[in-house]
C-alpha positions as CSV (number, residue, x, y, z in Angstrom):
1,X,0.2,0.2,0.1
2,X,2.1,3.3,-1.0
3,X,2.5,5.8,1.9
4,X,0.6,8.8,1.6
5,X,2.6,12.4,1.9
6,X,1.8,14.4,4.4
7,X,-0.3,17.2,4.1
8,X,1.2,20.4,4.3
9,X,-0.5,22.8,7.4
10,X,0.2,26.6,7.6
11,X,-0.2,28.0,11.1
12,X,-1.6,31.2,11.2
13,X,-1.4,33.0,14.5
14,X,1.3,32.1,17.2
15,X,-0.7,33.1,20.5
16,X,-1.6,30.8,23.8
17,X,-2.8,28.2,21.5
18,X,-1.1,28.6,18.6
19,X,1.9,27.8,19.7
20,X,0.7,24.7,21.0
21,X,-0.7,23.9,17.7
22,X,2.6,24.7,16.1
23,X,5.0,22.6,18.5
24,X,2.0,19.9,17.9
25,X,2.3,20.3,13.9
26,X,6.1,20.0,13.8
27,X,6.6,16.9,15.6
28,X,3.9,14.9,13.7
29,X,5.3,12.7,11.1
30,X,1.6,12.7,9.2
31,X,1.7,17.0,8.7
32,X,4.3,19.1,7.7
33,X,4.7,22.9,8.4
34,X,4.3,24.3,5.1
35,X,4.2,28.1,6.4
36,X,3.4,30.3,9.5
37,X,2.2,33.6,9.9
38,X,2.9,35.8,13.0
39,X,1.3,39.1,14.3
40,X,4.6,40.8,16.5
41,X,7.5,42.3,14.1
42,X,10.2,40.6,16.5
43,X,9.0,37.5,15.0
44,X,9.2,37.8,11.4
45,X,12.5,35.9,9.7
46,X,12.9,33.7,12.8
47,X,12.3,29.8,11.9
48,X,9.1,28.8,13.2
49,X,10.4,25.9,15.7
50,X,12.5,28.4,17.2
51,X,9.3,30.1,18.9
52,X,8.4,26.8,20.7
53,X,11.8,25.3,22.1
54,X,12.3,22.6,19.2
55,X,15.3,22.4,16.1
56,X,15.1,24.5,13.1
57,X,12.4,23.2,10.9
58,X,13.6,25.1,7.6
59,X,10.1,27.1,7.8
60,X,10.8,31.4,8.5
61,X,7.4,33.7,10.2
62,X,6.2,36.0,7.7
63,X,3.6,38.7,8.5
64,X,3.2,38.7,4.5
65,X,-0.8,37.9,4.5
66,X,0.0,37.5,1.0
67,X,3.1,35.0,1.1
68,X,0.2,32.6,3.0
69,X,-1.9,33.0,0.0
70,X,0.2,31.8,-2.2
71,X,1.6,28.8,-0.1
72,X,1.1,25.9,-1.6
73,X,-0.8,24.3,1.3
74,X,-3.6,21.5,2.2
75,X,-4.8,23.5,5.4
76,X,-4.6,26.1,7.3
77,X,-4.9,26.3,10.9
78,X,-6.6,30.0,11.8
79,X,-6.2,31.0,15.4
80,X,-5.8,34.7,16.1
81,X,-7.2,36.2,18.3
82,X,-11.1,38.0,17.2
83,X,-10.5,41.1,15.2
84,X,-13.6,42.8,17.8
85,X,-10.3,42.6,19.9
86,X,-8.5,45.3,17.3
87,X,-11.1,47.2,17.1
88,X,-12.6,45.6,13.8
89,X,-15.9,43.6,13.6
90,X,-16.7,40.0,12.8
91,X,-16.6,40.9,9.0
92,X,-13.0,41.2,9.1
93,X,-13.0,37.4,10.5
94,X,-14.8,36.5,7.6
95,X,-12.7,38.5,5.2
96,X,-9.6,36.6,6.0
97,X,-11.1,33.1,6.1
98,X,-12.7,34.0,2.7
99,X,-9.0,34.9,1.4
100,X,-8.2,31.5,2.7
101,X,-10.7,29.3,1.6
102,X,-10.7,31.3,-2.0
103,X,-7.2,30.6,-2.0
104,X,-7.6,27.0,-2.2
105,X,-6.6,25.7,1.3
106,X,-8.9,23.9,3.5
107,X,-9.3,25.8,6.8
108,X,-9.7,25.0,10.4
109,X,-10.5,28.1,12.8
110,X,-11.0,28.7,16.3
111,X,-12.2,31.8,16.3
112,X,-15.7,31.0,16.3
113,X,-17.8,29.2,13.6
114,X,-18.2,26.3,14.8
115,X,-21.8,26.3,13.3
116,X,-21.7,29.9,10.7
117,X,-25.5,29.2,10.0
118,X,-26.1,31.2,13.4
119,X,-24.7,34.0,11.6
120,X,-27.2,34.4,9.2
121,X,-27.8,34.1,5.5
122,X,-25.1,36.8,4.7
123,X,-21.8,35.8,6.5
124,X,-23.0,31.6,5.4
125,X,-23.3,32.9,1.6
126,X,-19.8,34.4,1.5
127,X,-17.9,31.9,2.9
128,X,-20.0,29.4,0.8
129,X,-19.0,30.9,-2.1
130,X,-15.2,31.2,-0.9
131,X,-15.6,27.4,-0.6
132,X,-16.6,26.7,-3.8
133,X,-14.0,29.3,-5.3
134,X,-11.0,27.4,-3.9
135,X,-12.7,24.0,-3.6
136,X,-12.2,24.2,-0.2
137,X,-13.8,23.2,3.3
138,X,-14.1,24.8,6.3
139,X,-14.2,23.9,9.8
140,X,-14.9,25.7,13.0
141,X,-13.5,23.6,16.5
142,X,-13.8,26.6,19.0
143,X,-11.9,27.3,22.0
144,X,-14.4,27.5,24.3
145,X,-17.9,25.6,22.7
146,X,-15.8,23.2,20.7
147,X,-16.3,19.8,21.4
148,X,-17.3,20.2,25.1
149,X,-20.1,22.4,24.2
150,X,-21.9,20.6,21.4
151,X,-20.3,17.2,20.4
152,X,-20.1,15.7,24.1
153,X,-23.5,17.0,25.4
154,X,-25.4,15.7,22.0
155,X,-23.3,12.4,21.8
156,X,-25.0,11.3,25.8
157,X,-28.3,12.1,24.1
158,X,-28.3,9.3,22.0
159,X,-28.8,7.8,25.1
160,X,-31.4,9.8,25.7
161,X,-35.4,8.4,25.3
162,X,-36.7,11.9,26.6
163,X,-34.6,15.1,26.5
164,X,-36.0,17.9,28.6
165,X,-32.6,20.4,29.2
166,X,-29.0,20.2,28.6
167,X,-26.9,21.8,30.7
168,X,-23.2,22.3,30.4
169,X,-20.5,24.2,32.8
170,X,-17.2,24.9,32.2
171,X,-14.3,26.7,35.0
172,X,-11.6,27.8,33.6
173,X,-8.3,28.6,35.5
174,X,-6.3,31.6,34.3
175,X,-3.6,31.9,36.1
176,X,-1.3,30.6,34.4
177,X,-2.1,32.1,31.3
178,X,0.6,34.3,30.0
179,X,-1.1,36.6,28.3
180,X,-1.9,39.5,29.3
181,X,-3.7,40.2,25.5
182,X,-6.0,37.7,26.7
183,X,-6.4,37.4,30.8
184,X,-6.1,41.2,31.2
185,X,-7.4,43.4,28.0
186,X,-9.8,40.3,26.4
187,X,-11.4,39.0,29.6
188,X,-11.1,42.0,31.6
189,X,-9.5,40.7,35.0
190,X,-6.9,43.3,37.0
191,X,-9.6,45.9,36.0
192,X,-11.8,48.2,38.4
193,X,-15.4,47.3,38.6
194,X,-16.0,51.0,36.7
195,X,-13.8,50.2,34.1
196,X,-14.6,46.6,33.2
197,X,-18.3,46.8,32.0
198,X,-16.5,49.4,29.2
199,X,-13.7,47.0,28.5
200,X,-15.3,43.9,27.8
201,X,-17.7,45.1,25.4
202,X,-15.8,43.4,22.3
203,X,-15.4,40.5,24.2
204,X,-19.1,40.2,25.3
205,X,-19.8,40.2,21.4
206,X,-17.5,37.6,21.1
207,X,-18.5,35.5,23.7
208,X,-22.3,35.4,22.6
209,X,-21.4,35.0,19.0
210,X,-19.9,31.8,20.3
211,X,-21.9,30.3,22.7
212,X,-24.7,31.2,20.7
213,X,-23.5,29.0,17.9
214,X,-23.1,26.3,20.3
215,X,-26.2,26.2,21.7
216,X,-28.2,26.6,18.1
217,X,-26.3,23.9,16.6
218,X,-27.5,21.7,19.1
219,X,-31.0,22.6,19.1
220,X,-31.2,22.0,15.1
221,X,-29.4,18.8,15.5
222,X,-32.1,17.8,17.9
223,X,-35.1,19.0,15.9
224,X,-35.5,21.8,18.5
225,X,-36.2,25.4,17.3
226,X,-35.0,28.3,19.6
227,X,-37.0,31.2,20.0
228,X,-33.7,33.5,21.3
229,X,-30.6,33.0,22.7
230,X,-30.2,34.5,26.4
231,X,-27.4,35.6,27.8
232,X,-26.2,36.8,31.2
233,X,-23.1,38.0,33.3
234,X,-21.8,38.8,36.3
235,X,-18.1,39.1,37.9
236,X,-16.3,39.6,41.0
237,X,-14.3,41.2,43.0
238,X,-10.5,40.2,44.3
239,X,-10.7,40.5,48.8
240,X,-6.8,40.9,48.7
241,X,-4.4,41.6,46.4
242,X,-2.4,38.2,44.2
243,X,-0.2,37.5,41.6
244,X,-1.0,35.8,38.6
245,X,1.5,35.3,35.3
246,X,-0.2,37.8,34.0
247,X,0.3,40.1,36.6
248,X,-1.0,41.3,39.7
249,X,-4.6,41.1,40.8
250,X,-5.0,44.1,43.1
251,X,-7.6,44.2,46.1
252,X,-11.1,45.2,44.8
253,X,-10.6,44.3,40.9
254,X,-12.1,42.1,38.6
255,X,-10.9,38.6,39.3
256,X,-13.5,36.5,38.3
257,X,-16.4,36.4,35.6
258,X,-19.5,33.9,35.2
259,X,-21.2,33.7,31.6
260,X,-24.7,32.4,31.4
261,X,-26.4,31.6,28.1
262,X,-29.9,30.3,27.3
263,X,-31.9,28.8,24.6
264,X,-35.6,29.3,25.2
265,X,-38.4,27.8,24.0
266,X,-41.8,29.4,25.0
267,X,-39.4,31.0,27.7
268,X,-38.1,27.8,29.1
269,X,-34.2,27.0,28.9
270,X,-33.8,24.3,26.8
271,X,-29.9,24.6,26.7
272,X,-27.8,26.6,29.2
273,X,-23.9,26.7,29.4
274,X,-22.7,28.5,31.8
275,X,-19.0,29.8,31.6
276,X,-16.6,30.6,34.6
277,X,-13.6,32.3,34.3
278,X,-11.2,32.8,37.0
279,X,-8.4,34.8,37.6
280,X,-7.1,31.9,40.0
281,X,-9.2,29.4,41.0
282,X,-7.4,28.9,44.5
283,X,-8.1,33.3,44.9
284,X,-12.2,33.0,43.4
285,X,-14.0,30.1,45.3
286,X,-17.9,31.8,44.7
287,X,-18.3,29.4,41.7
288,X,-17.1,25.6,40.9
289,X,-13.6,24.5,40.4
290,X,-11.9,24.1,36.9
291,X,-13.0,21.3,34.9
292,X,-16.1,20.4,32.8
293,X,-19.9,19.7,34.1
294,X,-22.5,17.7,31.3
295,X,-26.4,17.3,32.5
296,X,-28.8,16.1,30.5
297,X,-32.3,16.5,31.6
298,X,-34.6,13.9,31.1
299,X,-34.8,10.1,30.9
300,X,-32.5,8.8,32.2
301,X,-30.4,11.7,33.9
302,X,-26.9,11.4,33.2
303,X,-24.5,13.6,34.2
304,X,-20.5,14.0,33.3
305,X,-18.1,15.6,34.7
306,X,-14.3,15.8,33.1
307,X,-11.3,17.4,35.5
308,X,-8.9,19.8,33.8
309,X,-5.6,19.3,35.3
310,X,-3.5,20.9,33.2
311,X,-2.7,22.4,29.5
312,X,-6.5,23.4,29.1
313,X,-5.3,25.2,25.6
314,X,-3.1,22.5,24.4
315,X,-6.5,20.7,24.3
316,X,-8.1,23.2,22.2
317,X,-5.2,23.0,20.2
318,X,-4.7,19.5,19.7
319,X,-8.9,19.1,18.7
320,X,-8.1,21.5,15.6
321,X,-4.5,19.4,15.0
322,X,-6.3,15.9,15.1
323,X,-9.7,17.4,13.0
324,X,-6.7,18.2,9.6
325,X,-7.1,14.6,8.0
326,X,-10.8,15.1,8.0
327,X,-11.5,18.1,7.3
328,X,-9.2,17.7,4.1
329,X,-10.8,14.5,3.4
330,X,-13.3,16.3,2.9
331,X,-16.1,17.7,0.2
332,X,-15.6,21.5,-0.8
333,X,-18.1,23.6,1.7
334,X,-18.7,24.2,5.4
335,X,-18.6,21.3,7.8
336,X,-19.2,21.2,11.2
337,X,-18.9,18.4,14.0
338,X,-22.4,17.2,12.2
339,X,-20.3,16.6,8.9
340,X,-17.3,15.1,10.2
341,X,-16.2,11.9,11.2
342,X,-14.7,12.0,14.9
343,X,-11.7,13.9,15.5
344,X,-9.6,11.6,17.2
345,X,-5.5,11.9,18.1
346,X,-4.6,8.5,16.1
347,X,-1.6,11.0,15.0
348,X,-0.8,11.9,18.4
349,X,-0.2,8.4,19.9
350,X,3.3,7.9,21.3
351,X,4.1,4.1,22.5
352,X,8.0,4.4,22.8
């Protein structure tokens, strides 16, 4: 049987998640690093492997989008911060994705697009047109919603004779997260309460779009028509000063936040996603400990809990990397978790 050549993959962005992804790409024998797009001028021209402490890979980092678009590559792992963080809007992300897709490259993104249908026909049509132009496939894995908020609860409903309510909770500990862009600028930790609401306005819009996608995907897969997706959020202030990897959390500044997204049918929640962020779980005891919980209310009642011991961002990156073979094998168009085979860690297995 002939040996298949490695799939050529581009890493787009090398932030907290992108670095985990880049390391996986370089080490996987079934994948070949084709190019790396960076935003930091200090990374331009450096060997990509240097960014993750590995021996030279022979691929130089670039900030030239046209250079990436012209590359011969099978897939792009698209992992930047959302455009809203930089003062733009979702249309900028759609534009980047469309350009990549139209250039003939399959794209896996963590910036949402788990279920593009949730954004309406305008976004959907633009992405589908780009897929047709390039003969390419788009798949969103998500960072927060992906897998835990859609694939896993859907899988559990396969054991149900009646589903009344689906509840998903994620609690994340950011004590070791090194990025001030994410921890301070995006999520809003270390900010005084009076600044917090204005500072996280772009993040609020991003959060709503992400989790609304997952709620809509699950509802559609189960044949449930939602009336709306309701969102609420609250925050907690630090009672004493403490230090995290991204800086110092002063007393009286925001140290935790809780977001709740509910898909409603006739005023009652059909699916609820609760997302808790903590600057340091040891310093913010009010809400549940880090990990994931999924509860299916119905017949039978089911609940599973998953503890996140370490490297949660590595899991988000691995989910995207492990999806590359299936996405490259899929037909052109938007492909969600409902359209693709299960992404496994087959290429990540190490027995020696």
